[in-house]
Phi, psi and omega in degrees: 000118175296160180300318183292322175296318179290318182298314181296312177307307185292320183295308183287331174302325176296326183218078187297329182299331187263021180311300182308310183296311173306318178299309182305310182290319181295326185279318167316308195285324185251344176251349182305316177286332175289325182296324185299306190288328179303312182292317181300325184275003179292147176289146191261004186280349188266349186085170185296319179302317184291316182304310178293331184284325174297324176293314175299319186291312179302311177290332184289319187291327184283327174291319177294321178300320177300317179295326178291344187286337188290100177235182189306304176297340190257024182295327172297343181251023171305312172310323180294317182293317179300315176302321180296320177288324176298318182292321178293322181297311186296324175295320177310305184295323177295320168298318172292329173295320179294323180290336173281003179086014176264149179284113176293347176269348175302139173299331188293342179298325182293320180302305177312313180309306183300319169306305186294327180284352179082013183287322182229154181277340180209171185288324186294320188292320182294323185288325178298312181297325178289326175302315179286346194285122185236095179299133179286155169293118187308133171278168180290304179227106184295148177288157189299320181299319180287330178293311179308307177298317182297315185298319178288323175301320175297314179301313179298319180288337170283340183091016179282339179260204190301123175316153173294125172095359184242004177305316177299334186266344187271118178305145178294331173300320186287319177300316182296323177303315176289328170292326175294318171304313181290330172295313180300316178297314177311295183307317181289329176291348180281336179264310179246086191304328183287351185290348178286337179318297182298323186289317184286313181308309181294323172299318179286319177309313179295310185301313180289327177302306182304318180296302185300330184282326174299317178298321176292324178287334176292301187277330179229086186304317189270000187282143181284143176288127186294147174277156178223155177292152186282332171239118180281162181290319180295334179290319177303311184291328175282336171293316184297318177299320185293321170306317177298314189297331177292331178285337181297298176298334172297310184298319181303310186300318188285324169305311183292323178285316176305321180260006172052045176283139185227142165238129185056035181080006184226150179287336194286324176295323183292315176301322177290314182300316187290324182297314187289316176295324179291317180298318181288328179301303180303313180302316182293320171305305183306312179293324174294316173299319175295325173298316186296315183299318189290329181293321186291315181297333181277348180282000000 
């Protein structure tokens, strides 16, 4: 966990209800200068449309990679991954604001971020909410109930659940189908942890696309919304890894049955132990690779 993600998680866990406002203030304070430097370093030969596309493309890829990290053995680390994705989404918006000639370190960017996210309908309301925001001091160990509440709130703010403003128009059968899919993926992920990769990658892909489209309309009213490919490279890569992770437990099951390994005269205890160990090993390898990639990106 990076220092920024850990600091944000501890701060918002103390007051989950103030998540949007705290995130907006935190992002401007800690990412505004980074966004300014990133935009200043962009090549100037492609014009404003190419600069916007580059900011969106790079940020979109980073957010999707954070979503793909959420895997079976790491379900307890979902809040960490959500914090990383929220910060990366906020950085995209700050960079787009900088491209529009606005100061990404100015407090007004926090108001705009809340409006683009759909938390408030206008900047005046967002400004009043930010003025009233009084973050609580972070505790050492947040209670499980507050972490659970915070996780749901982060999922909604990220756009992974029902998109903002569409809950009334979504049929209950569609909502039920989505929850059944989440349950099926969760249960499968306990055996094959990387099966979460394509599901979360697609979810982040769609949510971030909606967010950046709103940001382009907010900052560049006359600019066309950039077209995107249906299948992003990160989504394809995560799908391939998920398929490979499914082969591992299948091979374990076949091996146990073929060798007729038994405990107390039954194959079932051996299968349970083998599948659990396999899931943990695959998850540990994925975590090690993810951390190595994050270290390379920070260098």
